[in-house]
C-alpha positions as CSV (number, residue, x, y, z in Angstrom):
1,M,-8.1,3.6,-28.9
2,A,-10.2,0.6,-30.0
3,Y,-11.1,-2.0,-27.5
4,V,-10.7,-5.6,-28.6
5,P,-11.6,-8.1,-25.8
6,T,-9.0,-10.8,-25.3
7,V,-11.0,-13.0,-22.9
8,S,-14.7,-14.0,-22.6
9,L,-17.2,-11.8,-20.9
10,E,-17.4,-14.3,-18.0
11,E,-13.6,-14.3,-17.6
12,E,-13.4,-10.5,-17.7
13,L,-16.1,-10.1,-15.0
14,E,-14.4,-12.7,-12.9
15,L,-11.1,-10.9,-13.1
16,I,-12.7,-7.5,-12.3
17,R,-14.6,-9.0,-9.3
18,R,-11.5,-10.7,-7.9
19,G,-10.6,-9.2,-4.5
20,A,-13.4,-6.6,-4.6
21,A,-15.1,-6.0,-1.3
22,E,-17.9,-4.1,-2.9
23,I,-19.1,-3.1,-6.4
24,F,-21.8,-0.6,-6.6
25,P,-24.1,-0.8,-8.5
26,E,-23.2,-4.4,-9.4
27,G,-25.6,-4.5,-12.3
28,E,-24.2,-1.3,-13.9
29,L,-20.7,-2.9,-14.0
30,E,-21.9,-5.7,-16.2
31,R,-23.9,-3.4,-18.5
32,K,-20.8,-1.1,-18.9
33,V,-18.6,-4.0,-19.8
34,I,-21.1,-5.5,-22.3
35,R,-21.5,-2.1,-24.0
36,A,-17.8,-1.5,-24.2
37,R,-17.5,-4.9,-26.0
38,E,-20.3,-4.0,-28.4
39,E,-19.0,-0.5,-29.2
40,G,-15.3,-1.4,-29.2
41,R,-14.7,1.4,-26.7
42,P,-12.5,0.8,-23.7
43,L,-13.8,1.8,-20.3
44,R,-12.2,4.7,-18.6
45,V,-11.1,3.5,-15.2
46,K,-10.0,6.1,-12.7
47,L,-7.8,5.8,-9.6
48,G,-6.9,8.9,-7.7
49,V,-3.9,8.9,-5.4
50,D,-2.8,11.6,-3.0
51,P,1.0,11.5,-2.7
52,T,1.3,12.3,1.1
53,A,4.5,10.2,1.7
54,S,7.5,9.0,-0.3
55,D,7.5,5.4,0.8
56,L,4.7,3.1,-0.4
57,H,3.8,-0.4,1.0
58,L,1.8,-3.3,-0.3
59,G,-1.5,-1.8,1.1
60,H,-1.1,1.1,-1.3
61,M,-0.6,-1.3,-4.2
62,I,-4.0,-3.1,-4.0
63,P,-5.9,-0.5,-6.1
64,I,-2.9,-0.2,-8.4
65,L,-2.9,-3.9,-9.0
66,K,-6.6,-3.7,-9.8
67,L,-5.9,-0.9,-12.2
68,K,-3.3,-3.1,-13.8
69,Q,-6.0,-5.8,-14.3
70,F,-8.1,-3.3,-16.2
71,Q,-5.1,-2.3,-18.3
72,D,-4.3,-5.9,-19.2
73,L,-7.9,-6.3,-20.2
74,G,-7.5,-3.5,-22.7
75,H,-9.3,-0.7,-20.9
76,Q,-8.0,2.9,-20.6
77,V,-6.6,3.5,-17.1
78,I,-6.4,7.0,-15.6
79,L,-4.0,7.7,-12.7
80,I,-4.9,11.0,-11.1
81,I,-2.1,12.4,-9.0
82,G,-3.9,14.5,-6.4
83,D,-1.5,17.4,-6.2
84,Y,-4.4,19.6,-5.0
85,T,-6.5,17.1,-3.0
86,A,-3.3,16.1,-1.1
87,T,-2.8,19.6,0.1
88,V,-6.3,19.3,1.8
89,G,-5.8,15.8,3.0
90,D,-8.3,12.9,2.8
91,P,-10.4,12.8,6.0
92,S,-11.6,9.2,5.3
93,G,-11.2,7.0,8.3
94,R,-9.6,9.7,10.3
95,N,-10.4,10.8,13.9
96,K,-8.7,14.1,13.4
97,A,-7.7,16.4,10.6
98,R,-4.6,15.5,8.6
99,P,-1.6,17.9,8.7
100,Q,-1.8,20.1,5.6
101,L,1.1,19.7,3.2
102,S,2.6,22.3,0.9
103,H,2.2,22.0,-2.8
104,E,6.0,21.6,-3.1
105,Q,6.0,18.7,-0.7
106,V,3.3,17.0,-2.6
107,L,5.0,17.3,-5.9
108,E,8.2,15.9,-4.4
109,Y,6.3,12.9,-3.0
110,A,4.6,12.5,-6.4
111,K,7.9,11.8,-8.1
112,H,8.6,8.9,-5.7
113,Y,5.1,7.6,-6.1
114,E,5.2,7.5,-9.9
115,D,8.6,5.8,-9.9
116,Q,7.1,3.0,-7.7
117,V,3.7,2.6,-9.3
118,F,5.2,2.3,-12.8
119,R,6.9,-0.9,-11.7
120,I,3.4,-2.3,-12.1
121,L,1.6,-0.2,-14.7
122,D,2.6,0.3,-18.3
123,R,3.5,3.9,-18.4
124,E,2.9,4.2,-22.1
125,R,-0.7,3.0,-21.8
126,T,-1.5,5.0,-18.6
127,E,-3.2,8.4,-18.8
128,V,-1.5,10.4,-16.0
129,V,-3.1,13.7,-14.9
130,R,-2.8,16.0,-11.9
131,N,-6.1,17.4,-10.5
132,G,-4.4,20.8,-10.1
133,E,-4.9,21.1,-13.8
134,W,-8.6,21.8,-13.3
135,L,-9.0,22.5,-9.5
136,S,-6.5,25.4,-9.7
137,K,-8.7,27.1,-12.4
138,L,-11.9,27.1,-10.4
139,T,-13.1,30.6,-9.4
140,F,-14.6,31.3,-6.0
141,A,-18.0,31.3,-7.7
142,D,-17.2,27.9,-9.1
143,V,-16.4,26.6,-5.7
144,I,-19.6,28.0,-4.2
145,R,-21.6,26.2,-7.0
146,L,-19.7,23.0,-6.2
147,L,-20.5,23.4,-2.4
148,S,-24.1,23.9,-3.2
149,T,-24.4,20.3,-4.5
150,M,-23.9,18.9,-1.0
151,T,-25.9,19.3,2.3
152,L,-24.3,19.3,5.7
153,A,-26.7,16.5,6.7
154,R,-25.5,14.3,4.0
155,M,-21.8,15.0,4.7
156,L,-22.4,14.0,8.3
157,E,-23.7,10.6,7.1
158,R,-20.0,9.8,6.8
159,E,-19.1,7.6,9.7
160,D,-15.8,9.3,10.4
161,F,-17.4,12.8,10.4
162,A,-20.4,11.6,12.4
163,N,-18.1,10.1,15.0
164,R,-16.0,13.2,15.3
165,Y,-19.2,15.4,15.5
166,R,-20.6,13.3,18.3
167,S,-17.3,13.3,20.2
168,Q,-17.0,17.0,19.7
169,V,-13.7,16.6,17.8
170,P,-13.2,19.6,15.5
171,I,-14.1,19.2,11.8
172,S,-12.5,21.9,9.7
173,L,-14.5,23.2,6.8
174,H,-11.7,22.4,4.3
175,E,-12.2,18.7,5.1
176,L,-15.8,18.9,4.0
177,V,-14.6,20.1,0.6
178,Y,-12.4,17.0,0.0
179,P,-15.2,14.6,-1.2
180,L,-16.4,17.2,-3.7
181,M,-12.9,17.7,-5.0
182,Q,-12.5,14.0,-5.6
183,G,-15.9,13.7,-7.1
184,Y,-15.2,16.6,-9.4
185,D,-12.2,14.7,-10.7
186,S,-14.5,12.0,-11.9
187,V,-16.4,14.6,-13.9
188,M,-13.3,16.0,-15.5
189,V,-11.9,12.6,-16.6
190,R,-15.3,11.2,-17.6
191,A,-14.7,8.1,-15.5
192,D,-16.7,5.0,-16.1
193,I,-15.3,3.2,-13.1
194,E,-13.5,4.5,-10.0
195,L,-11.3,2.3,-7.8
196,G,-10.5,2.8,-4.1
197,G,-10.4,1.2,-0.7
198,T,-13.6,0.6,1.3
199,D,-12.9,3.8,3.1
200,Q,-13.4,5.7,-0.2
201,K,-17.1,4.6,-0.8
202,F,-18.6,8.0,0.2
203,N,-16.2,9.9,-2.0
204,I,-16.9,7.6,-5.0
205,L,-20.6,8.1,-4.5
206,V,-20.2,11.9,-4.5
207,G,-18.5,11.4,-7.9
208,R,-21.6,9.6,-9.1
209,D,-23.8,12.4,-8.0
210,L,-21.7,15.1,-9.6
211,Q,-21.5,13.2,-12.9
212,E,-25.3,12.9,-13.0
213,R,-25.6,16.6,-12.3
214,A,-23.3,17.2,-15.3
215,G,-25.4,15.1,-17.5
216,M,-23.1,12.1,-17.6
217,E,-23.7,8.4,-17.0
218,P,-22.5,7.9,-13.4
219,Q,-19.4,5.8,-12.6
220,V,-19.4,2.4,-11.0
221,G,-17.4,2.1,-7.8
222,I,-15.2,-0.8,-7.0
223,C,-13.8,-0.9,-3.5
224,N,-11.1,-3.2,-2.4
225,P,-10.6,-4.4,1.2
226,L,-7.9,-2.7,3.3
227,L,-4.8,-5.0,3.4
228,L,-4.0,-6.2,6.9
229,G,-0.4,-5.8,7.9
230,T,2.2,-8.4,9.0
231,D,0.7,-8.6,12.5
232,G,-2.6,-9.9,10.9
233,K,-4.6,-7.6,13.1
234,E,-4.5,-4.0,11.9
235,K,-4.5,-2.5,8.4
236,M,-1.0,-2.1,7.0
237,S,0.4,1.2,8.3
238,K,3.9,2.6,8.7
239,S,2.9,4.1,12.1
240,L,2.0,0.5,13.3
241,G,5.3,-1.0,12.0
242,N,3.5,-3.8,10.2
243,T,4.3,-2.9,6.6
244,I,5.9,-4.6,3.7
245,A,7.4,-1.7,1.8
246,L,8.0,-1.5,-2.0
247,A,11.4,-0.1,-1.2
248,D,12.3,-3.2,0.8
249,P,15.0,-5.3,-0.9
250,P,13.9,-8.7,-2.2
251,E,15.3,-10.6,0.8
252,E,13.5,-8.3,3.3
253,M,10.3,-8.5,1.4
254,Y,10.4,-12.3,1.2
255,G,11.2,-12.5,4.9
256,K,8.3,-10.2,5.9
257,V,5.9,-12.2,3.9
258,M,7.1,-15.4,5.6
259,S,6.4,-13.7,9.0
260,I,2.7,-13.1,8.4
261,P,0.1,-15.3,10.3
262,D,-0.9,-18.4,8.3
263,D,-4.5,-17.4,8.1
264,L,-3.5,-14.1,6.4
265,M,-2.0,-15.9,3.4
266,W,-5.3,-16.2,1.6
267,M,-6.0,-12.5,1.6
268,Y,-2.5,-11.8,0.2
269,F,-2.9,-14.5,-2.4
270,E,-6.1,-13.0,-3.6
271,L,-5.2,-9.3,-3.5
272,I,-1.5,-9.3,-4.5
273,T,-0.9,-12.3,-6.7
274,D,-2.2,-13.6,-10.0
275,V,-2.5,-17.2,-8.8
276,P,-5.9,-18.5,-10.0
277,L,-8.5,-18.4,-7.3
278,A,-9.3,-22.0,-7.9
279,K,-5.7,-22.9,-7.1
280,V,-5.8,-20.6,-4.0
281,A,-8.9,-22.5,-2.8
282,E,-7.2,-25.8,-3.4
283,L,-4.1,-24.7,-1.4
284,R,-6.4,-23.5,1.4
285,R,-8.3,-26.8,1.6
286,G,-5.0,-28.6,1.8
287,V,-3.7,-26.5,4.7
288,E,-7.0,-26.7,6.6
289,E,-7.4,-30.4,6.1
290,G,-3.8,-31.1,7.1
291,S,-2.6,-32.5,3.8
292,L,-0.4,-29.5,3.1
293,H,2.0,-27.9,5.6
294,P,1.6,-24.0,5.7
295,K,5.3,-23.3,5.2
296,P,5.7,-24.4,1.5
297,V,2.4,-22.6,0.7
298,K,3.7,-19.4,2.3
299,Q,7.0,-19.9,0.5
300,R,5.1,-19.9,-2.8
301,L,3.2,-16.7,-1.7
302,A,6.5,-15.0,-0.8
303,R,8.0,-16.0,-4.2
304,E,4.9,-14.7,-6.1
305,I,5.0,-11.4,-4.3
306,V,8.7,-10.7,-4.7
307,A,8.6,-11.8,-8.3
308,R,5.8,-9.4,-8.9
309,F,8.0,-6.4,-8.0
310,Y,11.5,-7.7,-8.7
311,G,11.2,-10.6,-11.1
312,A,11.5,-14.4,-10.8
313,E,15.3,-14.4,-10.6
314,K,15.4,-12.0,-7.6
315,A,12.6,-14.0,-6.0
316,A,14.6,-17.2,-6.2
317,G,17.6,-15.5,-4.7
318,A,15.5,-14.1,-1.9
319,E,14.2,-17.6,-1.1
320,A,17.8,-19.1,-1.1
321,Y,18.9,-16.2,1.2
322,F,16.0,-17.0,3.6
323,D,16.7,-20.7,3.7
324,R,20.4,-20.0,4.4
325,V,20.2,-17.1,6.9
326,V,16.8,-17.5,8.6
327,T,16.1,-21.3,8.4
328,A,19.7,-22.5,8.8
329,G,20.9,-19.6,10.9
330,E,23.9,-18.7,8.8
331,I,25.4,-15.2,8.8
332,P,25.0,-13.8,5.2
333,D,28.2,-13.1,3.2
334,D,27.3,-9.5,2.4
335,V,26.7,-8.0,5.8
336,P,26.7,-4.2,5.6
337,E,29.3,-2.5,7.7
338,H,28.6,0.1,10.4
339,R,31.4,2.3,11.4
340,V,31.7,3.4,15.1
341,L,33.7,6.6,15.5
342,P,35.9,7.2,18.6
343,D,33.8,10.1,19.8
344,Q,30.8,7.7,20.1
345,L,32.6,5.6,22.6
346,K,33.1,5.9,26.3
347,E,36.1,3.9,27.5
348,G,35.8,1.7,24.4
349,R,32.1,1.0,25.0
350,I,28.8,1.9,23.4
351,W,25.2,1.6,24.7
352,I,23.8,-1.4,22.8
353,V,20.5,0.4,22.2
354,R,22.3,3.4,20.5
355,L,24.3,0.9,18.4
356,L,21.2,-0.8,17.1
357,V,19.6,2.5,16.2
358,D,22.8,4.0,14.6
359,A,23.3,0.9,12.6
360,G,19.8,1.0,11.2
361,L,18.9,-2.3,12.9
362,A,16.1,-0.6,14.9
363,A,14.0,2.5,14.1
364,S,14.0,3.9,17.6
365,N,15.3,3.3,21.1
366,G,11.9,1.8,22.1
367,E,12.1,-0.7,19.3
368,A,15.7,-1.6,20.2
369,R,14.7,-2.2,23.8
370,R,11.8,-4.4,22.7
371,L,14.0,-6.5,20.4
372,I,16.5,-7.1,23.2
373,V,13.8,-8.0,25.8
374,Q,12.2,-10.4,23.3
375,G,15.6,-12.1,22.7
376,G,15.9,-10.8,19.1
377,V,19.5,-9.3,19.4
378,K,22.7,-11.3,19.1
379,I,26.4,-10.3,18.8
380,N,28.5,-12.9,17.1
381,G,25.7,-15.4,17.6
382,Q,25.4,-14.8,21.4
383,P,22.1,-13.4,22.7
384,V,22.0,-9.9,24.3
385,T,19.5,-9.8,27.1
386,D,20.3,-6.5,28.9
387,A,19.0,-3.3,27.3
388,S,21.3,-1.2,29.5
389,L,24.5,-3.0,28.3
390,D,27.5,-0.8,27.5
391,W,29.1,-3.2,25.0
392,P,32.9,-3.2,24.6
393,V,33.2,-2.7,20.9
394,Q,35.0,-5.4,18.9
395,D,36.1,-4.6,15.4
396,G,34.5,-7.0,12.9
397,A,31.8,-8.2,15.3
398,V,28.4,-9.0,13.7
399,V,25.3,-7.6,15.4
400,Q,22.0,-9.2,14.5
401,A,18.5,-7.9,15.1
402,G,15.6,-10.2,14.5
403,K,16.2,-13.0,11.9
404,R,17.0,-10.9,8.9
405,K,19.0,-7.7,9.9
406,F,22.7,-7.7,10.4
407,A,25.6,-5.2,10.7
408,R,29.3,-5.7,10.9
409,V,30.9,-3.3,13.3
410,R,34.0,-1.4,12.2
411,L,36.0,0.9,14.5
412,G,37.1,4.3,13.4
């Protein structure tokens, strides 16, 4: 595939650098881009993903969106589905070993992953491979030779391994193999550039080393920052309950973006949207100087993000829903129904916490209790303040949890 640049060198480098926490070595990136232009050869840009869950969130999308930038610039993007690396589990940033998954589990998760990432990437122009294609063919002698390229001292330079070693937290030998497996992927796809989060730097550097040993020009690493979740404090993580999931409907996605702290907007603008950085800087100055109220700026951010995954029409609908339901406090027209069966009742009553969980308005009893204590639960517009309440069920009553979740109760 011939590479014909569509933007100037300066514009291309500015796009590539957008949102990058670190590029290493920086000078090599520019040399690779210039040579690609001179030779008419697209860069081979690698992203490896381990499908270890079926539900993705915006944090997972940051390197995918960077991959999309390279694709739009005319380069060859390579998505490696880590069907073998996922069975080992990436130890990066972990204080204990990951649970090992079966190959069958990984392949099932991979189907969900591909369905979601190709809402962003052009499937026809994406080279998709699974690293089991080459890792499954290594003999034991091959593995020994691969292990011989790394010393234990260097492996313990990794902060996560070093911390676990000092704290006498077990480190399994299979975890030490992971960086070599990821690095070997770079050799097999002849990557010019590898993308990943800041927690992937060590693994990317191992890829550079293995490529040099194989007589190749080593790849350049581009690491993106880890996206903070809706709480504005911790990285986005399902276990922390601070995610914006790709599976969230447009109204839910819009509402979650509107809930983030104001000072987090700029990170989301830079990493998730295509709004020019000069415009983002202008909006930020306006908010900080007081000439712009944060709400309309955050509304624009929410529209941009929803439109990215669902299109402009759905984004406009999500904004109208938010204005009507959250801002004006109206009950939406299409409230989902939750049926309460007779055997769930005791003298016509049901524990409010159980109702919230059964109706999908809370993920657990603990979350349901917190919502009630924080004043986030209403029935027919009236606040519920007692988490021990046995509610006398009323057919047709509307239960609300937070500002955006509703269920209409039906008996029988």
